[in-house]
N, C-alpha and C positions, 0 to 999 in steps of 0.2 A: 504493500500500500504506500502510495506517495504522499507523505506528510509535509513535503516542502511547501513553504508559504508561497502564495501567488505574487507575481510582480505588481499586480494591481493594488492600489491603496484603498484603505477604508475611508470613503469619501463623504460621509454624512456632514452636511453643512449645518452648524448650529446657528440658527437665525437669532438675531438680537431681539429682545423684548423690551418695551418701554411703556410705562403708564403715563397718562397726562400728568403734568405737575400738580402735586398736592391732591391727587385723585386716586383713591383706592378702588379696587374692583367691587362693585356693589351688587347684591342680589337684585333680581328683577323687580321685586316688590318695593325696593328703595329708590328706583330711578323712574318712578312715574308709571310703572306697568307697561314696559315696552311690549309691543305686539309681536315684532319679528326680530330675531337676532341675525343680522346681516354681516357676512364676511365680504368686505370690499377689497377686491384684488386689483392692484395697480402695478404699472411698470413705468418707471422714469417720471413719475408725477406726484400726485397726492400721496403722503402728506408733506412732501418736501417743498421748500420755498420755490425752487426752480423746477421746470419740467412741463410736460404737456398734460392738459386735462386737469390740472390742480384746481383751477377756479370753479369749474362746474361740479367737480366732486365735492369741494368744500361747501358750495351752495346746496347741493343735494343733501349732504349729511346734516347741515344746520336746518334745512327745511323739514327734515323727517325726524324731529327730536323725540317723537313718541317711540321710535325704534332704537334698538341697541346695535352699535356698529363695532366690529373688529376690523382693523385695517391690516392687510398683508401687502407689503410694498416691496418691489424689486427695484433697486437703484441701478442706474446706468453707468455712473462713473464716480470717482472719488470726490470730484468737485461738488457734485450734487449733494453728497452726504455732508461735506464740510460746510455748506451754506445753511444747513439745519432744516428744521421742520416748522410748519405752520402751528399756530396755537389752536388746539383742538377743543371742541365743545365737550361738556361733561358726559354726554351719552356715548362718546367713543371710549369703550371700556379698555381696549388694548391695541397696541401697535406692534407688529412684528415685521422686521425688515431683513432682507438678504441681498447681497451684491450680485449683480450679473457681470460686473466688470472685472472681478478678480476672484479666483478660486482660493487665493491666499494659501494658508497651510491646511486646507481642508483635507488634503491627502496624507497627512502625517500622523493620523491617529491609530493606524493599524494596518493589517493586511487581510485580504481574503484568505480563507482557509478551505482546502479541499478542492478537488477537481470538479465536483458537482456544480459549484457556483460558476467556475470558469466555463464549463460546458453550457450552462444556461445562458450566460452572456453571449457566448459565441453563436448559439442558435438564434437567439432573439435579434442580435445585431445583424447577423447575416440575412435574416428575413427582412429587417428594416432596410438594409443597404440594397438588397435586390429590388424591393419595391421602388425605392427612391431612384435608383439608377435606370430603371425601366421607364421612368417618366411619370409614374403614378397614374392618377385618373385624369380625365380631360381637363380638370381644373388646375392641374399642377403647373402647367407651363403657359397656357394661353391666358389672355386677359380680355375683359369685356370690351376694352377700347380698341381692340385690334380687328374687330369684325369677324372673328372666327379664325384668324390666322394663328399659326403656332407661335407660342411665346418663347421666353428665354430657354425653356426646357426642351423645346422641340416636340412637345406633346400635341395631340390633335386639338383643333380649335373647337369652339362651342357652336351649337346650333347648325350643324351641317344641313344644307338645303339640297333637295333633289335626290337624297339617298333613299333606297328602299327601306320600308319599315323594319324589315328583318335585320338590316345593318344597324339601324338605330337601336333596336332591342338588344342586339349582340353587344354593342358598345356600352349600353346601360348595365348589362349583366357583367361585363368585364370590369366596369368601374366599381360595381358593388364588391366583386371579388377582391379587387385591389385594395379598396377601403377596408375590407375585413382583415386582409393580411397586414396592412399597416397598423390597424387598431390592435390586433393580436400581438404584434411585435412591440408596440409602444407600451401596452399594459404589462407585457411580460418583463420588459426592462424596469417598469415602475415597481412591480412586485419584487424583483431582484434587488433593486435599490433599497426598498424598505427592509428586506431581510438581511442584506449584507452591509448596509450603512452608506450607500452612495455609489455613484458611477463616474465621477469626474475623471479619475485616473484611467479607468477602463476606456471611456469614450475618447480620450486623448492619447491612447496607447498606440504603440507600433502595430499591435495586432488588429486594432480597429481600422487603421489606415490600410493594412493589407487586405482586410475583408472588403473595404470599400473599393480597393483597386481591383480585386477579383470580380466584384459585381459590375464594375465599369467595363471590364474586358469580356464579360459574358455575352452570349448571343441575345439580341433583343434590347440591349442597353441603348440609352440615348446616344445619338450620333455625336452630339457635342461633348458627351462625357467620355467617349472612347479614347480620346487623345489626352486624357488627364495625366499630368506628371505627378511625381511624388509631392512636390511643393503644393500643387493644386489640391491634392487629396488631404494633405495635412491642414491646409487652410479651411477646406470644406468641413473636415471632421471637427476642427476647433469651433467653427461657427455653429455647427449643428449641436455640439455639446453645450454651447452657451444658451441656445434656444431650449435645450432639454435640461437646463440647470434645475428647474423645479423638481425633477425626479429625485434629486439628492437632498431636498429640504426635509426638515422634521416638522412639517406643518400639518400632517394628516392624521394625528392621533385624536383620541376622544376629547382632549382638552384644547385642540386646535380647530381646524376646519371641520372636523367630524362633529363638533358641538353646534355648528351653525344651522340655522333653518334654511338659509339661502346663501349661495355664493354669487356675487355680482362682479363679474370681470369687466373692467372699464376699457379693455382693449383686447385684441386677439394676441396670438403669439404666446410668450412665456406666462403672462398673467392669466390667460384663458386656460393654459395647460394646467396650472395649479387648480383651477376649478374642475377640469376634467378628472384629475386624480382624486379630488374630494368626492366627486360623484362616483368614481369607480370603487373607492375604498369604503365610503360611508353612505353612499346614496343621497348626498346633498344635491338638490337641484341647482342648475347653473343658469344664470341670466347673463347674456353677453351684450354689451353696448359698444358699438364701434362708430365713433364720429369721424374717424379716419380709418378706412379699412386697412388692417395690418398687411395683408397680402398685396394690396395696391401700393402701399408705401414701400414694400420690399422691391417690387418691380421698378418703381420710379427711382429708387436709390441704387439699384444694382449697377447702373452705368457710371455712377460717380464714386464707387468704392475702390476702383482700381483692380477688381477681381478679374481673373481670367475667364474665358468663355466656359470651360468645363466646370469651374467652381460655381459660376452663376447658374449654370444649368442644374447642377445638383441641388443647390440651395433653393432655386425656384420650385423644383419638384418637391422637395421636403416641405417647404412652407405651404405649398398648395395642398398636400396631403393632410398636414396638420390642421389647416383651416377647414377642410372638408369634415374632418372628424369632430372638430369643435362645433361646427354648425349642426352636425348630426345629433350630437349629444345634448346641446343646449335646449332647455325648456322653452325659452323665448329669446329672440334676437331683436335688439332695438337699434336699427341704424338711425343716424341723425338726419338723413335726407334721402331723397329718391335716388340720387346718384350712387350713394353708398349701398342702397338697397339693391340696385341692379348688379353691382359688383358681387354682393353676397349671393344673389340668386344664381349668377353664372358660376360661382365657385362652390355650389353645392347646397346652399341653404334652402330649406323647404319654405315655400311661399306662405304657408299657414302659420309658420313660427315668427314671421317678421311683423314688427310693429314700429312704425316710424315715430320717433320721439325727437323733436327738434331740440337743439341745445338751448338751455336757459341762460340768458344774459341779463346783467344788471342794467335796468333802464333808468334807475333813479338818478345817476350822475349826469344823465343827458336830459332830464325832465325839463329843467328851466329853459334850455336852448330849444328843445322840441316844442314846448308850449308857446314860446315867443315867435317861432317860425323865422322866416327870412327877415322881414321888417327892415330895421336899420341895423343889420347884424354887424356891419363894420364899426359903427360908432359904439355899439354895445360891447363888442369884443375889446375895443380900445379902452373903454372905460373900466372894464373888469380886469384888464391886464395892464395897468398903468406903469407897472415896473418893467415891462418887457422892453426890449431894445427897439431901436428905430427900424431895423430890418424886419421885425415882426409886423409892425404897422404898415410898412410899405408893401407887404405881401398880403394885405387884407383888403377885401373889397368885392364888388359884384363881378369882377372879371378874374377871380382867383380859382384855379383848378387845384384840387387837393388829392394827394395819394397817400394812404396810410397803410403800413404793414412792415413785414420783415423783408429786407432786400436780399433777394436770391435770384438765380437765373430763371426759375419758373414764373417769377412775377413780370418778366419781360419789360423792364423799364427802358430798355433800348428802343423798343417800338413806341413807348409813351413819349420819349424825348423827341423822336422823329415826328410823331403826331403833333406834339406841341409846337414844333417848328412851323407846321402848316397852320396851326391855330393862330400863331403870331402874325402870319401874313394877312389873315382876315380880321383879327382883333389885336392890333399892335400893343394895346395896354394890358394884355392878358399876362398872368403870372402863374407859375407852377410851384407848389410847395410839396416836397417829398419828405414825409415825416416817418422816420423809422430807422432802426439800426440794422446792420448786416446780420444775417442768420449765422449760426455756429458753423465753423468749418472754414478752411482756407479758401475753398472755391467761392464761397459767398463773399468773403472779404475782397478777393480779387475782382469779382463782378461789381461790387460796390465802387471800387476804385475806377473801373472802366466807365461806369455810369457818370461819375463825377468828371472824368476827363472828357467824355463826350459832351456833357452839358457845357463845360467851359469852351469847347471847340465850336459848338453850334450857336451858343448865346454868349458872346463877349459882353463884358460889363458895359452898362449904359449909364449915362449921366444926363440929368435934366438940363444942365447949363454948362458953360465953359469953366466955371469955378466950383462946381459941385462934385462930390465924390461919386464915382460910378457904382452901379449896383447890377447884379445879375438877376434876370427874371426867373431863374430857377434856383431854388434854395433847398438845401439838405439839412434837416433838423431832426432832433431826437426829443421825445417826450421826457419831461423832468428837468430839462435844462432851463436856463434863464429866458430863452426865447419861447419855449413851449412848456409852461409850468404844468398844465393839465391837458388831458386829451380832449376834454369837452371844449376847451378854448380853440383847439385846432379846427374842429368841425364848425364852430361858430364863425370862424374867419373865412371859410370857404364857400363858394357859390355852387360848385359842382364837384362831387366826389367821383374819382375815376379809378377803375380797376382794369388793369391791362394784362392780367395773368394768362398764361397758356396752360398752366396746370393749377387747379384749385379744388379744394375739398368743400368745406363750409366757409363761405366768405364772411368772416367776422367783421371786417371793416365796413362792408356794405350794411350789415345789420346795425352797427353803431351809427352810421350815417342816416339810416332810416329812423332810428330813435330820435335823432336830432332834426328830423324833418327836412333832410337835404336830398335834392335830386341827384341821381347817379347815372353814370355811363360806364358800362362794364362789358367784358368779353363773354361770349357764350361758352363757358367751360364749367365743369363740375356742377355744383348745385346753385349756380347764379340765377338761372331763370326761375327755379323753384322758390328761391328766397325773395326776389324782388317782385315776382308776378308781373303785373303790368304797370308798376310804379316807377320804372326807369327805362333807359334806352340800352339796348343790347346790340353789340356788333360782333362780327367774326373775330377770332383771335388772329394775331400776327397780321393785322390789316391797319397800319397807321393812318391811311387816308380815311377809312370809315370811322375810326376813332376820333379823328380830328373833326370830321363833319358833324358827328353827334355832339361833340363838345361845343362847337360854334353855334349849333342850333339852340342849345340850352342857354348859352351865354347871351344870346341876342333876344331871348324871350323870357323875361323875369316872371311873367304871370304863369307861364307853363311850368317853370321851375317851382313856383309856390304850390301849384296844384299837385304836381308829382310828389313834392316833399310831404304835403299833408297826407296824401294817400299812402305814402311809404311809411309814415309814422303810425298810422292806424293799423296797417298790416303787421308791422313789427310788434306793436303792443298786443296784438291778438295772438301771434304765433310764437314769438321768440323770447318770452319773459321767463324769469326764474319760476314764477308761480305755476305756469302751465307745465313746465318740466317736472317740478316736484309733484304736482298732482298726478301726472301720468305715471311716474314711478311708484307713488303710493298705491295706486290701484294695481299695478303690475306685481308688486311685492305680495300683496294679499292674494291676488289671483294664483300666483305660482304656489304659495304656501298652502292654499286651500286645496290643492290637488295632491298634496303629499301627506303621508300618514304621520301621526304624532310619534316622535321618537325620543323626546327628552323627558326624563323623569320629573314629576312634580315634587316640589319640596315644601315642607311645612315651615313654621316660624323659626324653628331651631336649625333649619338647614338640612333636616333629614328627609329621606324619601317617604312619600305618602303611598301606602299600599293600595293597589287597585284604583289609583287616581285616573289612569287611562284604561278604559275597558278594551277588551279584545276587538270590539266592533270598530274601534278607531283606525285599525289597520286594514279594514275591509272596505273596498269601494262601495258607495251607496249613500243614501240620504242620512242614515243613522250615524255615519262617520262625522257629519258636520257638527253634531252636538254631543261630545263625549260625556258631558256632565249634565245632561238634560234631566237625569233622575234626581238631581240635588234639590230642585224646586218642590218635589213631592216627598221630601224626607228620605231620599235614597231609594224610593220605589221607582222602577222603570216606568216609562210613559205608557206602555201598553197595559201594565198592571194597574196604573193609576186610573186609566180610562175604564177598565173592567170594574174597579172598586166603585167609581162614580155611578156606573150603571146599576150595580147592586143596591146602592144607597137609594137611588131613585125608585127602583122597583119595590124596595122595602117601604118607602114612604107612601107608595100607592097601594099598599096592602097586598102586594103580590107575594 
């Protein structure tokens, strides 16, 4: 018998736990009778100060104070953890965090023992690698935006037209088989990680890379993956391990996710994988919210990461398969807009599970500007910002175009600057204010520098007279500085808000402009048309001439601007407020929990279990499951017995 220790490490990640300051964990009866215990699963956002989705998560948690929340957060980098966390409300009972950016010394606590564990890992990972390298299901490589063409993974496109029904049926059967194989391998690895303490070292090992190489060389593998080199395989294996990092977490015991009534994943990918494992191990229902589809974000970012074509193909296939499994297992899926909903449907989500819930945004800080309308906006803005510099006032007026957002290539400011050059030919006094900082990454910073250089080239400084200082009609500003103290002041100073993106999810800047009652000109991308409805002008992307003509049309017609702005504000207050978002999730939480059996033991005043508090009928589908304590009103007598007793009493009173 071979008793030599395995080369793989014992990789269980001990996540950090922290309670809110001066807050002890309270029984449910002491926190106002919380209705549902929700495990909020996040990646790179809430409860950290920086990151995506932190604002809407914080508003959701604060708006549902009758529920109890446990936050399970995955951090993306060391800087995010160093910036700290938001101040949490009292009904957030616990926060547990784990890093995605660093495995640290997680592999130094021990070693696997026995050949059985090594054999289990080899079998499960070989199955996973074979499915991934074959391209997975139809959703693994293609994307909805390609019109059915193969995606990065080289897999068949969606919605083939003109094929016989037998071919479509065969493809559906094949996709189901592939999905089952992927799920079996994934949950096999999860059970192995729970039994042996983690998989980080194993997934990053030489053996895993060799298994992946064999799958790439096997017949039927993706064409792009066949030429994978050793460095490509190591990179792909490392990124897959990062996405599978939740397998090695200690979150799934009865004191963790197993104690929750509901897991709410705020994004796909690793955050949703934690919810998948909670459902697999403890039967906890999963709710998935995607305001930006994780698979779509992966496809968009693949070209900017510097990965080779084989690595991109493998990762596209893996993320497509993972997304399909998440969509299949989720009780409900809540996309933030119709654009995201289409992506989810094409990636395998069942239409019956989809509920569109628009993001909730704070309209209070824009209320004063929105109620005032256009009016004398230039004078009002100047009066409220008396401490601002002269350049701010010079860029304020009825001929001012405004762009707000993060500067990155997808925003296509190059087209906006060329469009503004044509606007200046028609409206010589027009000005353009670009408010925002470059997004994270060297590519965004380089793009920002290109935009500034192009603006200086197209629009040299202009002076009103021979002895005055020249000024550029295009200004680059950031919110929070002396020129732009508040975001609301920016919208108050603009006549028309412009969006020139070629890639866009949910256009936050457009909704803010709508709250302020401002007319908008935007490109037809993402959820733009769904958001603005008929309250703004929409032009094709990458068309500076059309963008310029729309801007000129609104600059020359102040009455039309006012009408569109008023209609936009009414639409935003109806669809995109925090209140509607919180109300939607309040109903969804109760709906999901109402379809799940009672699993948590009831406790008495001393904290001990109450015998027979949950009757057996609570676990059986049917009308009786909705009221497990219905007999309490009749002194512990079941409702059917109470009805029979009432009949006997009435008969006795009648002398029968």
